[in-house]
N, C-alpha and C positions, 0 to 999 in steps of 0.2 A: 489921433486921426479920427475924424468923424465918419459916420456911416456913409454920408454922401461922397466924401473924399475917397473913401475906400472903394465904393462902387464905381466912381469915376475912373480910378486907377485900374480896377479890374477890367472895365470896358476898354480902356486905352490899351492895356497890355494884350487883351484879346484881339483887338483890331490889328495891332502890330504883328501878332502871331498869325493872322490870316493874310494880311496884305503883303508882307515881305516875302513869304514863300510863294505866294501867287505871282508876284512880280518876277521873282527869280525863275519860276517855271515858265512864264511867258517869254522871258529872255532866252532860256534854254530852247524853247520851242522855236523861237525865231532863228537862233543860231543853227538849230538842227535843219530847218528848212533851207537856210542859206548854204549850209554845208552839202545838202542833198543836191542843190543846183550846181555846186562846184565839183561834185563827184567824190568828195572826201567822206570818210566814215563818220557817222554821227552816233556811235554807240555810247559816247561819254554821257549823253543826256539821259539815257534810259535808266541808269542806276540811281540818279539823284532825284529824279522827279517824284517817285513814290515816297521817298524820304521827306521831301519838302511838303508834299501833300499831306503826309501824316502829321505834320506840325499844325495843320489848319484845324483839325478836329478839336484838340484841346483849346486852341484859340477861340473857336466858335463857342465852346462850352464856357470858357471864362467870360467871354463877352455877354453871353446869355445870363450867366450867374450874376454878373454885375448889374445887368438890367433888372433882374428879379429882386436883388437886394435893394436897389434904388426904389423899386415899386413898393416893397414892404416898408421901407423907411418913410416914404411919403404917406403911407396909410397910417403909420403910428403917429406921425406929426399931426395929422388931421384929428385923431382921437384925443390927443393931449391938449390941443388948443381950442 
């Protein structure tokens, strides 16, 4: 696997680690609001939201690392050619 492919995969994995938990959090927030209007208890969403949001930090780090690796790889290609 080349440097560009590795950087692309790192960025893609980081994006998935950010957007999937964010989407699930938004769905839980929407369900929580809907349950509030119906009068039901919405405590189920309170425990999982911090867990899902804690997955976003490593995802953002991985995305950033992929971006940095790609930048370093481009710099080394310019020097060699």
